[in-house]
N, C-alpha and C positions, 0 to 999 in steps of 0.2 A: 641605241644599236641593232633595234626591231626594225627602224625606218631604215636605216643603211642596208640591212638585208633585202628587205622587201624592194627596195630600188633598185639593186644589184639583179633582184631574181626578175624583175621585171624587163631587164634590159638583156636578160641572160637564156631568159627559158625557151625563147624559140630562136635561138641564135644556132645557125647552121654551122657545120664544121667548113674551115676552110678549104677551098679545091688542092692549094698550094700547101702541101704539108711536108715539112723537112723529111731527111731520111731517118730511121728509126734510131741510129745511133747519133744521131744530132739531137733526137726528141730525148733520146735516154740523158746525153749530157748535159743540156738545158733544164731538165726536169731534176735530175740528181744532183748534179755537181755546178761550179760556178755561182755568179752572185745571185743568180735569180734561183739557184738549185733549194732543194729542202735540207742539204745539208751545211748550210751557212748558218752564223750562229742568230739567235734572235736577239732584235732590238726592239725596246719599250715602245708600247703606243703603233707601232706597225699593225698591219693587217694579215692573218694567215686563214687558210681555209682549210674545212674537214673533208677528207676523200673517204669512200668506204673500203675497207681493208681487201675484200674480194676484188673487187672493182679493180684496185689498183693493182695488185697482183697478177692479175689476167692481165694488164697494162702491161708490166714488167716482164712477163711471160712472151708478150706480142713483141716488143721490141727487141729482146735478147734474142727471140730467134733470127728474126734479121729478115722475114719474108712478110711484105706488106700485105701478100693477097692471102696470107696464112688464116687457116679457120680459127685460129687465137685472136683474131679482132675483138676486141674489149665493148666496143659498140659505144653509146653514149653514158656519160657519167652518171651513175643511179646513186643514190645515198639514201634509198626506200629504207632499206635496213636500219638506219640510223635516227629514224623517226619513230614516234610512238602513234601516231595517227596521219593522213593525210589530209587532214582539215587544218590544224593548228599548226604543223609541222611543229609541234615540241618536240625536244631532243630526248631520245632515252637517258633514263637514271643509269648509271655505272657504265658508261663504255669506257672501254682502256684504250690508250693509243699503243699500236702496235697489234691489236688483237680484233680491235673493230674498227680503227679508222687510221690512216695516217695523216700529218700535217703536211700543210705546202704553202710557202710564202705566195704572196697576192700575183706575183709575175707567173710564178709556174702553174699557180691555178689558172691563169687566165690563158696560159697557152693552150694548156687541156681543152678548157672550154672552147676556144678559135679550132682545136685541131677535131675535136670529136665531139663538141656538143653536150648539153646538160636536159637530163629528161624532162619532158615539158610539165611544167607545174611546180618543179619542184624549185625551193629558193636554194640558192647558195649557203653554205655556213659558215660564215665569217666570223671569226673570234680575233680580238685583239691580244696581244702580247703586253702583261703587266709587270711592272717592276716590284715584286714583292720582299720583304727584307731578306736581303744577302742572297737573293734569287729573282731569275727572270723565266716566265713560265706564260704558255698561251693560255687564256682564262676560256676553257671548255664550256663550263658552266657558270655565265653570268648571274649577277643577283636579280633574282624577279623579286619587285613589291608589289604592295597592293596599296594603291593611291586611294585615299578616300577624302571627303570635305568634311570640316567639322560638323555643318549642318546636315550631312547625309552619308551617316556612318556606315550603313546597311547596302552601299551601291559600289564595291571597291571597282578597281582598273588595275589592271596587271600590265606592268612595265619591267623591261629587264635594262639592265646599267650594269656596266663594267665596275670591277672594285677599284679601280684607278678614276672611275668618275666622280667629280665632285658634288658635292650635294646640292650646289647652287643649280647644277642639268637637274635633279630632283624634283627643285621646286620648279623650273621652267616646263619643266616637262606636265608636272601637275597643273601650273596657272595655263598652258595650252589645252589640255585635257578639257579642263572645267571652265574653259572660257573665260577667265578672269580679265577684267579691263587694266589697260598699262597703268591707271591712275590708282587703281586699288593696291594696300600693300598687304602681304600675305606673309606668313611664318609655317614651320613644319613641325612637327610632333612625331614622335615615334611611339608605339605601343609595346612594351616589353613583354615578355613570356608570363609575367605574374600578372598582366592586368594594369600595371602602372604606367605613366605617360612620362614621357622626358622630352625636353625642348631640343632642337636640333638648332643650337644657337650659331655655330660657327658656318656657314655652307661654304665656305671655301677649301675645307678639308673632303678628303675622300672617302666614298663609302666605306674603305678598308679601317682607315682611321676612325670612322664614326661609328665601327664596328655593328653596321648594317647586314643583315643577312636574310636569306633567301626567304619570303612567305611572311616578312615582317608587315606590320601595317603602319602606314605614315599618314599623316593627318595633317591635311592643308585648313588653316584656317586664315580668314579673312578680316581684317580691322573692320569695326564698326564706325559709321559716321560719325559718333561722339567722340573717337579716339581710341575707345576700350576695344578689350579684346572678348571674343565670344567667351573662350574658356576662362575667363578671370571673372564672370560674371556669373551668380549663382543661378539655378533653374526660377527660383521664387521673383527674381528680379527682371523677369523678362517684360512684364506690365511696365514697372519703371523706367526700363530701358527703352521703349518705346515712346514714352512720354519725354525722356531727355532729348529723343532724338527727333522729335517735333518740335522741340524748344529750338528757336534760332534768335541768339541774341550777340552782342558783339563780341568776336573773339579775343579772348586775351582777360575778360573780364569775369572772371572766376575765383571765385574763393576757395580755401583750405582749411578742411575741419581741423580743429584742434584735437588731436588725440590724447592729450594729457600732456600740460607742460611741454608742448611740441612748438610752440607760436615763435619759438628762435628759428625752426627749421623752416617754416611758414613764411616768416619774413626772409629768409637770404633765397627762398625758390622764388619768390614773386619777384625780387628783385633781379634773378638772374635770367628769370623768364621776359624779363620786359628790355633785355638787350636787343634791341633788331637784329643785327648779324647772326647771333647765336640761334636764337629762337627760327630764322629762316632757315639754318643751318639744318634744324632737325625735322622743320615741317616738309622740307623738300628732300629729304631722306638720302643727305649726303653723307651722314653719319654711317649708313650699313655699308658701304665700300671703304669706309676708314675702322671699323670696328675690329680692336687689337686683341685677340684673344688669347695670345701666347706671352705678354709683356708679364715678368716677372714682378714687376713694381706695379701693374695694374689690377682690376677687380675682375677679369675674365670679360671684359663687357656687359658686366653686369649693373654697373652704376648708369653707366652710359643709356643703356636699354631702358632702365629703369625711368629716368630723367625723361627721356624721349615720349615715352607713355604718358608721363604727367604733362609734357608740353604740350603734346597733340591733344588729351583731353582739355586741358584749359584752352586752348587755341582753336578748339572745334566749334565754339559758339553753341556747343549743346547742352552745358553743363552751368549752372548756377554756383556750385560747389562740387567739388571732388574729395575724398578722400585717401589722403597720401599713405596708407598703410603698407602697402608693397615698398615703397620706396623707403620710409622709415625703418620695414625689417632689413633693407639691402644694408641701409647706412649703418645700422648695428652689427651686421654680421661682417661687415668689414672695418670697421671704427668702433672696438668694442666701448671708447669712451661715451657714446652714444646709444649703448644700451639702455633698455628701460626708459622710464620717464621722469627723468630728473631735469631740473634747470639746466640749460647750456647756452652759451654765447652764440649768436648769430654769427659773427665773425669768424668764429671758431668752425662753426659749421661750415659755412661760405669758403674757407682753406681748403679744409679735408675733401669738399665737392670740386673745387677747380683742378685741385691737383688728381683727384681721381679721374674726372672726366678727360684729363689731359693723357694719361697712363691709359685708360680704356680708349682713347682716339688717336692715340700716337703714331705717327704714319712710319717712324723709325721703328722695323720689325727688330732687328739686332742693332743693340748700341754699342759701339765701338769705344776703345778706351780714349779719352782725349786729355793732355796734359795742360793743366794751366799755367799760363806763361805770365812773369812779371812784365810791367812794361819796358823797364830795363834802359829807361831815357828814350825809347821809341818815341814817335807823336801820336798823339790821344786819338786821331783819326785811324791810324793803323792798328793801333790796339783792338780799338772797341771795335773794328771790323773784324778783326780775328777772334774776341771775345764771341760776337754774333754768331760767326759762322759756326763756332764750335759747340755754341748750345744748340745751334739748328742740327747741327750733326747727330745729336741725341735727342733732341724735342723739337716736334715737328708737327702740332695739331692745331688744330681750330680755336683751341685756348691759347696757345703760343701766338697766333696770327692776331687775336682778338686782344687779351689783356698782358700780353709781356712787354714790359719797356727795359731798359739798361742804366743801372747807374754806373757812376764813376766813385771808386773808394780809394782814398789818401789816407793811408798813414806816415804819421813821422814818427820817429824813435828820439825821446827826450834826451837820450846820452850822446849819442853819435850823429842823429841827425837824418839818418837813412829815410829815404822817400820810397815807401812800396806803393804804385797805383795798378789798380785791377777794375776791372768791367764787370759788373754782376747782373744777371738777369733778375727781374721782380715782376711779381704777379700782382701786387696792390702795393700802396704807400699807407704806414703805420705813422700817423704824423701826431707826434704829442701836442697836448693843448699846455698854453702859457700858465702854468702853476703860482698860485698864490702863495708870497712866503708867511700868510698870516693865518692862523686857526680860529674859528671860534670855538671855546670851551663851555659848557654849563657846569656850573659848582654849587652847592649849599655853603654859605659861609654862616657858622656858628657862633653867636657872639658868648661871650662871660657872662652878659647881662642876662639873668633868667627871664627877664619880662619880655625881652627881643624874642620875636620868633625867628627861626632858619630864615633865611634870606635866599632867594633862586638869583644868580648872575649870570649873564651871558659875557664872557669876557674874551678878548682878541690878543692873541697871544701869538709870537715867534713858534712857526710849524717846526723848526730845529732848536727851542727854547730848552729852559731847564725848569725846575719847579721853583724856582725862586723869581722867574719871569710871570709864574702865574701868581705868585703871591704880589709882585709891584702892581698886576694888573687891577687885582682885587683890591688893592689899597688905594687907588684911584676913585674907586666907588665908593668905601666904607670911610677913608681916612684913618684907617688902623695902621701901622707901622707893620711892614711884612716881617720884621722880626720877633712879631706877636702870633705869628700863624704858623699851624702846623696843617698839612695837607695828609688826606688819607683816601684810600678807597673802601667803600662800603659795600658788603656784599651779604646779605641774607643774615644781617641783625648782628655782623661782627666785622671786625677791621680784617680786610683781606691783604691790605698793604697798608704802611705808613710810611710816606716816602721823606726822603733827604733832601737839603735843597739843591745838589747838586746832579740830581737823577734827571735823565731827559724825560720832556713831556712827551717824546713818541711812544714811551711805554705804556701811556694811558689813553685807551680806546675810547672811542665816543660813546660806547652803549656803557662805559664805568660811570657809577656812581661815585662822584668826588665830591668829598664834604672838607672845609677848610676851618677850623677851629681856631677862634682866639684862645691864646694862653697868655700867661704871663712874660713879660720880657726878661731878658737877660741885663742883671746889673753888671760893673766893672768886680773882678773877684779883687776883694780888699777885706781887710784886717776884721772889718764889721760886717762884711756881705755876708748875704746867706743865700740858698739856691731854693727853687723850688722844684719839688717832683713832679713830671706830668703822669698822670694816670688814666689808662684807658679804662673806660667803664661801660659793663654791659649790664643789660636788663633780662633777667631771666625769671619765670612763673613757674611755681611748683605744680607738678601735674598731680591730683591726689590719686588716680587711679594706678600711677607707675611710680610710687613714693618708696624706693626700697632703701630704708636706714638712711634718708638725706642723699643719698648718691646722685650722681651728676645725670644718670638715666632717666629720673623722674623731673628733671628742669627743661623747659624749653625758652630758647633766647625769644625774645620779640623788642619792637620798636627800634630806635637808632643809637647807636652807641655814643659815649661821650669821649671827649679827652679832657682831662680835670686838672688843674695845676693845684697843687697842695704843697705849702710850706713844710720844708723838711722837719722844722721844728716843732710840727702838729702833727706828726703822723702817729696817732692813735685812732683805735676804731670808733670811738665816742665821736673825736673831732672830725673824722672824717666822714661819718653818718651826718652830723649836722651840715657841713659844707655840701655833700650831696643834696640833702633836703632843702637846702637853700637854691642851689643850680636845678632841682627839678619842682621849683614852687608855683612856676606857670601851668603846669597839669598835675602836680600833686597836690591835694589839700591837707593841709596841717590837722591834725585830731585836736580838738575842744577839748577842754579839760572833762565835758562830761562823757567824751568818748577814752578816756584812760582807764583802764583797768586796775583798780583800786586792789583788787586780790594780788596783783603782783609786784605791789609797793615795797612788802616785806624781802620778796626776792630781790628787788631791784636794789634795795640797801645793801644787802648782801653783796650783792656783783660788785658795787662800787669798790668794795676793798680790793676786787680783784683786778680793777682797770690800773695798768703801770700808768705811770706818770709820763707826760710826754716828753720831759727830760729824759728819760729812761731810754728814748727811742735815737733822738740825735742831738742831744745835748739844747743849749738855747734855755730860751725862758720857758720856766713849770708853771705858768699861769694858763688854765684852760680858757678857751675864750668861747662862748655862747653861740649861738645861731644867728644872733643879730649880726656877729662880728665878722661873718664868713663871709660876705659880698666882697666883692672887688675893692671896696673901700677900706678892709679890714687889714692891708697890710700883705694881700697875698699876691705881691707884686713882685718881680725881681726874682727871676728863678732860672731853671734850665731850659733852652731851646727846644730841645730834643731831650729823648729818656737817655739818662747817665748809666753808666755801667757800676758805678759806686753807689746804688741805691739800694737801700737796706734790703737783704734777704731774708725769707722766711722765718728764719730762725730770729729775726731781731722783731720781727712784727708782732705785737701784744696779742694777746688771746681775746677772741669777741669775747664782750661782755653782756650785752644788753639786749634782751630778747623780746622787751616788750612795745619796741618801734613798729614802725609801718613795714619794714623791711629788716632783712640782714643782710650782712656782707661776707665775700668768701671771695677768697684768692682762688684764681683761674688759669688755665693756658689761653695761648692766642685764640683756641679754637671757641673758648667760651664753655670748658667743661673742666670740672674740678677734679682734682687728682690728690687729693690731702695725702698721700703717702709720700706723695714730692714734696709737700710743705710740711712735712712732719718736723717738729722742733728739734727732735731727739737725732734727726738726721744730718750729719756734719758735713760741710764741704761741698752742699748743693748750693749752687748760685745760678742767678737767672743770665740766660743770652740777652736778653733785654728787661724791660721794665717789667714787674708784675702787673697782670691785670687783676682787676677787682669787678665782680659778679654782684649787681643787686637783686637780691632773690625775694621776691612778692610771694605771700602765700594768696590763692586765687580769692579769697573773702576779701582780703586786705588791698587787692589789686582793685577789685571791684568797686571798692566803697569809696577808695583814696585817689584811684588813677583817672585821668580823664583820657581816653584814648582819642578821642577826637582831636582835643587840643593838642595831645603830644604829637599827633600826626601833621599839625597845621603848620604852613609855612607862607612866606609872602615874595611877591616877585618884584624884584627891583626894577626901574624904569628901563635898564639896560637891557631886559628881556626882550623887550619888543625891537629890539635893534637887531638889523639883520645886514651880515657882511655884503655888500653890493658886490656883485660880479659884473665888470664893465664888460659887454661885449667883444668878442675879439674876432677878426676877419679871419678866414681862412688861408687868405695869403700869409698871415702871419703866422699860422702854425707850419706851412710848409717854409718859410723862412726858419724857422726853429729847428724843423728837421733837418736842413742842410748847413746848420751852424758847426764849429766845431767843438767836438767834444773830448773828454777823458776818459779811457777805457776805464773799466772798474778794476779793482782784485781779484774777481771771481773771473775775468775774462781779459787774460793780459793777450799781447801780443808777441810772437816770439820774432826777434829780431835777426834777421839772417847775417848781420855783419857782425853786432854783440854776441851772438852767438847763447842769448838768453832770452827770457820773455820780460816784455817791457809795458808799462802802463803807458802807451802811445796814445798822440791823439790822432783822433779820428773824423773826417769828414766826407759826407755823402753829396755827390750831384746829382743832378737829373741830366742823363745824356742821349736817353731818345723815350719819348713818351708813346705809350700803345694808342688803338683804335678806341678801346673803351677804357678809361682809368678810373680805378677803386681807390678812394680814400677811406681809411679807416680811421678815426679821430678816437684816440688813446683817452677814453673817460675812466677807464677804471685804473686805480693806481693802487700796488700792493707792495707794502714793504715787511720789513720783519713783524714790524709789532700794530701795524695799521693797514686798514682797507678803505679804501673810499670811491667814490662816485664823483665826476667833476660833471656838475650841472651847467658847467659856462655856457652861454647862447654863443654858437659860432656860425658869424652872418657869412653864407656863400651864397655866390650867383646862380641864378637860375639859367643864365645865358651868358655866355663870352666869358668864361672864365679862362683867362690869359696867362700861358706859363710861360711867354717867350723871356720873360725876365729870368725864369731859373733854369731854361734850358740852355747848357755849358755849349753844345754841339754848335759848331758854325750853323746859321740858319738861313733858309731860303726864303729872301725878304719878299718874292714874287707870291709867295703861299702862305700868308699868315693864318688862313685856316688849318693850317699844321699844327697849330698852338692854341689855339681856339677850342673850349670845349663847353657844350651843352648838357645841362643836369637830365639825367632819364629816370632815376630812382632813387630813394633815401630808405634805409633801414633805421627803424626808430626804437629806442627803448626808455620805457617808460619805468619809474619806481628806483627801488636802491641796490645796494647788493644783496640782499636776502631775498628780496621777491622783486620780480618787475614783470613787464609784458613788452612784446615785440611787436610793431605794425610795420606796414609799411605804403609808401608814397611811391606810387611808377606812373608814368606817361605811357601811353597805350602807343605802339609803335604804327599804327592804321591810322588813329582818329587825331591823334596830338592831344588827348585830352586825358587831365592828370587824375588818378583816382587813390582813393585812400583803402587799403587792404589791413582790413583787422582780421584774421582769420577765415570764417567762412562768410563774413562779410564785407560787400563791396560798394564804396559810395564815391561819387564826382566831388571833388573837389577844386578848388581855383587856386592859384600860383601864388597867392598872397598868403596860403593858409601853410605851404610846405616846411618854412623855416621854423625851427623850434628848437629848445633846450634838449630835446629828444632825441636829435639826430644822432646818427652812431656811424652808419657807414655811407657813403655817396658813391652813385655811379656817374660818370660823367663820360658823354661820347664827342668823339674829336669833331668837329662842323664838317671837314672833306668827307668824312665817312656818312655823314648823315646826308649831304648832298647825293654820294653815291649810292645811296638805297633809295632815294626818293629825287631822281633824275628831273623829273617833270618841273617844268616852270610854275613857280607860286609856291611850290611844296617846299623850296630849301630851306624858308624857314619855317620853326616849329609853328603851328596853328595857335591862336591865340585860345587860350583856355574860356569857356564860358563861365562865367561866375554863377557858381550854382552850390548847394548844400551850405552845410556850416562847418566851420572846423572843428576838428575833435578837439574834445575839452579833457586833457590830463587827468582832473579831478573826477572824472568820470571812466577812468579808462579802467576795464577788468584787469585784475591781478591775478596770474596762476596761483 
């Protein structure tokens, strides 16, 4: 505005009045009334001029008198009383319309200047009509801003702007004032009254919307050569900044510092940074014109700006690595799931980032409502074109241009046969891996023969099999009948669960410790048949320091529990003691005759009278068998397969009698804790919901003397442990075929059939209709079910060049342009490790050199193409060949340059794990 005023002043200051001046009445009509007169309404954006009130009143007297030769002639227009001084021509403060000045439209002002002239040296006082909320007014006092450079805050430049001027005009004025070259990137900050600084992000808003006021300091900063901003650099980093700017390396070959479990973010960023057309879009500042600050679905442009800063730094060639702290903070601010420093999925971060960039750069400022239409029998071409146009009416950005394609989705109702066809956009393909129907499980087999150590087995079972399948698989290794096996999950020295044959294997996790025990088989129930009771046995050690009247608080579980078959007709404490002593004989030493405590002999004889006969327990033979008869050959065969409900309750159990032996026996609950009030013989009506549990309680001295802990923990590995279920590699094309096969919807996600008027488990088929310039393929390596989580480490063979999609795209194809369906690999996000811990890295092809590099956080090294394919490949980035030729039109650069053979392949065994 100041420049305009100066130009008008230069043109008018020496202008003489016209000799042919209209009559006084004609002058009055032209100035007061009509289209050019001061009485006409204001129009936003037009210019009006201030005229000093005294001069104008004198002119009115003159024209109303009707005498051109009168002494009331006003002379030249003189606005001297409106200015503070005659040097800067700054307008006085507090001037009031109608008292100090009148306002004239531009035409009336020019008439007066032509008729009467303007005092020499005085500038015209031109002001704009601004449209404020609910009112239009002439802006007599514009906004005066103090413009300074970030590098020189002490030398301000004063400039005047209208409230309706855009912040972009302020930026242009500052660039002109400080002689900034067109190649340099700048941005503005304002200094608030309290001394804080605030970014002026949206330069398309007016000064009124930005709440800029007269006297405010506006700071312009220029981006450094290394892509950073001066305001983002601490004062102490100036020396390091000079060193960084002095470094000149290959643009794009820049690592990202791991801030703590942020390798997933680094991997996604490196992949995206090596998409050529997207990176060029940011490097050439085309994003600045498309930043969408008003999109309610976006992030106010902050994600796009933060990503642009990263790209500019990485591709400046002045950094070996950068710290993405600001970007991480922005991501956590807009997506709370990424707050903190937990491990996350690179594909999930990539999905959020693509969506955030799209909304921040969406060219559609106001999204219109678009009704989705079914095909209704129309040709696919017509429906697909309509769907894509509807998508573009609401979504139009560089992300859509680069990454969005179109699916054809076909749903068929199983009842009425109604077919629904829709076309839906996609940003990436999440393709399943062919899943093996087999599963490898590791178990420990515990034989009834005490001389045999537990055996570790690796068994191949059906993924959707049952516990009985696990027993059958073990039977093939041991020759033992599956009927003589019981399966249990052992956790913390106790049985977490004892499984039934019909239970599903899916309830067993890979991390569970599964023990399979040999028990006595079940014979046919006949007149002379007998059953065995299967007793869970725990091992406990009494802790002397916490022995409170033999209560369970002073007993600690140790070792591995057992499942022991006991003949029902031998359910006495004495017989059970000898059976257990036999089962523990591999690691429990029997006391010699010299070790017996003779002082207890009399007490033992007295106690014998208190031992009930076995016949009192469950009938049958009353003959008591010795320890030598308690082995597998003693007739302890033929009994129950699983605990039975009619096992003797506590009121039928004989009381313990012997105290002289190595250990004592105690009935306990499933947790291994004693609760003698529950097992009181005087309590009637108490029954077990399952079989009783027995604890073998050791005194510390006896355990130390007779219990061999090393031998007890010993086990052997069966030959099958070395067996590895070989997973044949699969081709990427197989995964895509699997993606496009017909599937039936799950119960949790039914489809509402408009014909049947109810939800149906319809069949669904996805087909590829239109593919994007850059195709992202996500390999679904992580599988989650109700009972299990696993990572599939299947090797997927994917081509580096010429991935042909012509057989998968069902849209009628242009046979003269086969490159529209062929893709070349440009980046790979890798995941090493398992579900609980892992590490993400990246392979990427540099768009300038064509050389492949391996990005491992802040480390970058060149690699050859034959190192890229591995079991760690997780997300693949492919670029369509016609796009590569468009970006590199020069002859000889159409084909990707051959990668030099350098570097050694990264070894997954030496990968750092977060």
